[in-house]
N, C-alpha and C positions, 0 to 999 in steps of 0.2 A: 511675500511673507514666508518666514521659515516654515517648512512643512510640519514640524511638530507643533508650532504655534497655531498653524491653520487647523490641524486636527483638534487641538484643545478648544479653539474658538467654535469649531463646528459642533463639537459635543455640547458645549455650553449653550449654543443656540438650540440644539435639540432638547435640552432640559427645559429651556424657556418655552419652546413650542409645545412641549408635553403638557405644561400647565397643571391644572388640578385634576386632569383625567389620568395622570401617570402616578405610579407608586414610587417615584424617585424620592430618595431621602437625602438629608444633608450628609449622611455618611457616604453615599455614592459620590456626591460632588467632592467631598473631602478626599476620597480615595483617588478620584480622577486627577485632582489638582495637587495632591501631595500635602494636604493640610494635616500634619501629624497631630496638632493640638486637638482638633475635633475628633480624630480617630481615637486618640488616647482617652478623651473624655467618655466616649462610648464604651471603651474597654473597662475603664475604672468604674463606670456606673453599671457594669454587667448588662448592658443593653444588647439587643439582638444584633449580631454582626453579620448576619446573612439575609438581610431583607432583599427582596427581588425587585428588579426593574425591567420593564419591557421596552426595548428600544423603539422609539416612535416610527411609524410608517412615513415614507415620503416618496415623492415621484409617482409615476403611473402605477396603478394597481397591477401587481404581478411582476413588475420590473425590479422589485427590491425585496429580498428576503430578510426581514429584520430579525435581530436576536431577541430571544424571549427568556426571561428569568436570569438576567445578569445580577451577580452579587458584587458588593464593593471590592472584594478580593480580585474578581475578574477584571474590574476596571483598573485597579492598581497594577495588575499584571499587564494589561493592554497598553497602559500609558507609562510604563517603566518606573513606577513609584515603589522602589525596593523597601524603603523604610516603612512606608504605609503597609506594604504586604507583610513585613515582619511583625508589625504591631497587631495586625488582624489575626495572623496565624497564631502568634503567641497568646493572643486573647481568646482563642478558641474558634476562629472562623473555620468553616468546612472547606478544606482544600480539595475535596472530591466533588463538590457541587458542580452541576452541569447546566449549561445554558442550551436552550433549544435553538439550533441553527435552522430549523425547518428543512433540513436535509436528512432523509431517513438513515438512522444508524450513525449519525455524525454529530453528536452533541460535543460541546467544548467545555473544558475545565480552565481554571486560571492558568495552569501550566501550559495548556494549548495556546492560550492568548499570548503568553510570554514568548513562546517559541515562534508563533506566527509573526509577531512584531519584532523579533530579534533581540529581545531583552534577556540576554544570556544570564545575567546575575540573578534575576528573579526565577528563571527557569531552573537554574542550578539549586537555588535555595528551596523552592517548592519540592523538587525531586528528593532532596535530602530529607525533607520533613515527611515524605510520603512512605508508603509501604513498598515502593519499588515495583508495583504491579498496576494498581488502578489508574494511575496517570499515564500509563503507557499504551493506551489503546490505539493511538495514532502514530506511534513511533516509526513504523516502516515508511509511511507517507512523509513524515516530517524529516526523516533521514534523507529520503530521496530528494526532497525539495532543497534542504540545506546543503546537501552534498553537490547538487548541480550548481549551486551558487558559489560554494567556497571550498570544494575539494580540488584545489588548484594551487600551483606555486604562486606565491605572493600573498596568500591568505595565511591566517594563523596556523601554526603547525603543532598545536597540542590541544588537549581537551579543555584547557583553561582559557583559550583565546579563539577557538574555532567551534561554532555551534554544531556543525556537522560531526566533528570528532567527539564532542561532548555527548551528543545523542547516540553515536555508535558505541561509546564507552559504557552507557547505561543500559543498552538494549540487549536482550537475550540473543544468542548466536543466530538463530533462524531469522529473527526480525531484523537484526543488523544486516545480515546478508541480503535479505529481501529488499531492504532500503537501498543499500549500495548497488545491488544488481539493477534496481529500477532507475537509479541515478545514471548508471552507465548506459542503460537502454536509450535514454533520450539526451545524452550528452553529445555535443558535436565532436568531442575528443574522448571517447570512452576509455581508451587504454591509458591516457594520461591521468584521467580521474582515478582509475583503479590503482595505478602506480603511486599516486599521492596517498591514497588510503593505506596501501601496503607499507609505505615508508613512514607515515606519521601516526598511524593508529597504534595505541599501546596494545590493542587486542584486535588485529586485523580480522574482519569477519570472514567466515567460510562462505564466500559469495554464492548465493543461490543463482541458478542458471535460468530460472523459469521465465523471467521477463524477456531475456534475449532469445528464447526459443518460441515466444508467443507468436501467434499469427499476425498480430498488428505490427510488431517489430520486423517480422519476416518480410512484410510488404514494404517497409520503409528503408531497410538497410540491405546492401548487397551481401550475397552469401559469403564472400571472402572476408568482409569486415566482421560479420556475425561470428564466423568460425574463428577468426583471430581473437575476438573478445572471449568466446567460450573456451578456447584453448588457454588463454591467459588465466581465466578463472580456475580451470581445472588444474593447471600447473601450480596455482597458489592455494590449493586446498579445498576448492568447491566440492560439495558432495554430489556426485553425479546421480545418486539415487535419492536425494533429499526430497521430502514431501512438503508441498505448500498447498493448503486446502485439500489435502488428500491426493494430490497429483504429483507424479514424478516428471522430470524434464522429458523423458522419453515418451511418456503418455501424451504430453502436450505436442511434441514433435510428430508423433504418429497420427494424432488427430488432424494436424495441419498438413499431413502427407508431405512432410519435408524430409525426403529420403536422404539427402546429403548430410543434414544435421543428425539424423538418426544414426547413420553410419559412424559419424564422429563420436557420438555419445556411447554407442555400443563398443567401439574400439577403446574407449576410455573407461569401460567397466559398467555401463548401464545395464541393469538387469531387466530383460524383456518379460519376465514373469511377475514382476511386482505390479500390483494393481491398486495399492492405496485404498481409498474409499470409492474408487470408480471401477475401472475395467483394466485388464492387462493391455499393454500397448497395442497388440495386434487386434484385439477386439475394439479398442477405442478407434483404431484406424478405420474399421469396417462399419462402425455403428452410426451410419447415416444413410438415408435413402435418396436416390435421385429418380424422379419420374421420367420414364421414356415412353415414346409413343409406339415403338415397334421393337421386336427382338433384335433386329440388325442395327439399332441405333448406336451411334458412337458418342460417348460423353467423356470429356477430358477429366472431369472430377472422378468418375468411376474408374477410369484407367489409372489415375494417380493412387486411388485407394487400393487397387489391385497390386500395383507395384510395391506399395508399402507392405501389404499383407504377404505377398510372396517373398519379400526380403526378410520379414520377421518370422515367417512360419518355421523355417529350419532352426531358428535360434530359440524358439518358444516351446513350451511344454504343452502338447495338445491335450493332455489330460486336464490341464488347467484351463486353457482358453476355450476349449470345446466342451467343457463340463456343463452339466445342466444348471449349475449355480450361475455360471457366467452367462450362458445363453438365456436364462430366465431374466437376469438383470439387464441384458442387452436386448430389450424387447423391440427396439427399433430395428435391430439386425434381423430379428425373426420376421418382422413385417417386410423388410427388404427382400428376404429370400422367399416369401410367400406371394409377393406381388407379381402380377402379370400385366402386360408383357415384361420381359426381363432381358436386359442387355447381356451379351455374351460375357463381358467383363464381370458383371454382377453375378452371373451364374458361377463363374470360376471362383469368385470370393466365397460364395455360399458353400461351394464344394470343399474349400479348405476347412470350413467349420463343421463339415459333415451334415450340412442342411440341404 
């Protein structure tokens, strides 16, 4: 059976199984199936266009997270019914309504359903009808997913034919950069992906570096490959001091004790005194404790911390990183330096901070 027909049949079965215990309405069914006559009759009668329907549970308990609070507009978006979506929106349906996905902090709107299912026309229509802000809470993740799939030669080459390029075009710079950066992180050919975006995006994002300097990617990709990608991003306008969730790339690199990447970032202008909403990079590097059983213990993690601290110390302002404000904020570091027994490397770290 054709996959789209299979999905339609499955949803119809779910409606039937829901029976009288479900709040499903004829409007939901019309939105799913594309029955514009029924939808138009609801609009003309000024009936409620935002009734809610909870997707029925099925399978083993705990194996399936059902969607709660689906509106007809969400079903129209999910099943690619553009004319129905237009009738509902023009009739006054709430384009900002959210369905509960049962994942904390990840509700879904009709726009999200359209993007998830690849219904470009509906996604574009809903975005144009929106305020350009409230439908964009998932844009970074959506760009990352769409770009991994279609930021490559052979795919559409403009925002009218390529979902990833469309999403990049509507996203603010930081979000577009975060999405493209994340796509590159997990692409088998990150440089090709970045080159595609640079070539075909009307507004190439200032690719953020944060994903490529993360500890997870550090463990997955060789240093040479990561540095090649970071260099490409920097050469094409990435902000070496850009903040994501209050962190700069150098802060993340220092925390991971990735000294080779730290040197690359510093050489390209990373500011070792920026602390965002966290700590200066040198303090971020030192702000974790390792338990040792004796003062002469040797621990590779502490040695890596020490190497990063010693590299950053002459580049950093001691009045900043050893200030009472920073030391108070870095309470873990205070405990590290008060703990006994203390390895020699830990003692040397503490001395850099005057502790």
